[in-house]
C-alpha positions as CSV (number, residue, x, y, z in Angstrom):
1,M,88.5,78.8,92.0
2,V,88.6,81.4,94.7
3,S,86.5,84.5,94.1
4,Y,87.9,87.9,94.8
5,E,86.3,91.3,95.5
6,K,88.5,93.4,93.2
7,L,90.5,90.9,91.1
8,T,89.5,88.7,88.2
9,P,91.6,85.6,87.7
10,P,92.2,84.3,84.2
11,S,89.3,82.3,82.9
12,N,91.5,80.1,80.6
13,G,94.0,78.8,83.2
14,G,94.0,75.9,85.5
15,V,94.9,75.7,89.2
16,I,98.1,74.0,90.3
17,R,97.2,71.4,92.9
18,F,98.7,68.6,94.9
19,D,97.6,64.9,94.7
20,N,99.2,62.6,97.3
21,G,102.0,65.1,97.9
22,Q,102.8,65.4,94.2
23,P,102.2,68.6,92.2
24,V,99.6,68.3,89.4
25,V,100.3,71.1,86.9
26,P,97.8,71.8,84.0
27,D,99.0,72.7,80.6
28,N,98.0,76.3,81.3
29,P,98.7,77.0,85.0
30,I,97.6,80.2,86.6
31,V,100.7,81.9,88.0
32,P,100.2,85.1,90.1
33,F,102.7,87.9,89.7
34,I,103.4,91.2,91.4
35,R,104.8,93.8,89.0
36,G,106.4,95.9,91.7
37,D,106.8,99.6,92.1
38,G,110.4,100.4,91.5
39,T,112.3,98.7,88.7
40,G,109.6,96.1,88.4
41,V,107.6,98.5,86.2
42,D,110.5,98.4,83.6
43,I,111.8,94.8,84.2
44,W,108.6,92.8,84.4
45,P,107.3,93.1,80.8
46,A,110.7,91.9,79.5
47,T,110.8,89.1,82.1
48,Q,107.3,87.9,81.2
49,K,108.2,87.8,77.5
50,V,111.4,85.7,78.2
51,I,109.5,83.3,80.5
52,D,106.7,82.9,77.9
53,A,109.2,82.3,75.1
54,A,111.1,79.7,77.2
55,V,107.9,77.8,78.1
56,A,106.8,77.8,74.4
57,K,110.2,76.6,73.3
58,A,110.5,73.9,76.0
59,Y,107.0,72.5,75.4
60,G,106.6,73.2,71.7
61,G,103.6,75.5,72.3
62,S,101.6,72.8,74.1
63,K,101.9,74.6,77.5
64,A,101.6,78.3,78.5
65,I,101.4,80.3,81.6
66,E,98.2,82.2,82.4
67,W,99.5,85.2,84.2
68,F,97.4,86.6,87.1
69,K,98.3,90.1,88.2
70,V,98.0,90.6,91.9
71,Y,98.7,93.9,93.6
72,A,101.1,95.3,96.2
73,G,102.4,98.7,97.1
74,D,101.1,101.8,95.4
75,E,99.0,99.8,92.9
76,A,97.2,98.0,95.8
77,C,96.4,101.3,97.4
78,D,94.8,102.5,94.2
79,L,92.3,99.6,93.9
């Protein structure tokens, strides 16, 4: 896993990689997200809940996304 100066990736997740051109996705892939400055502040929490619920329903709870918050815009300036 890559190390970062000001960010800490989830410790429970796995990295999505490619093997012979095919994606290899662990049961708990780390997926970065940018919350955003405008409506993202309001929309992202609901979006995350919907995606998490869809993954849980589709995989019967055997898979889950490990979200990794990365920064852009005003939040990045505040780091």
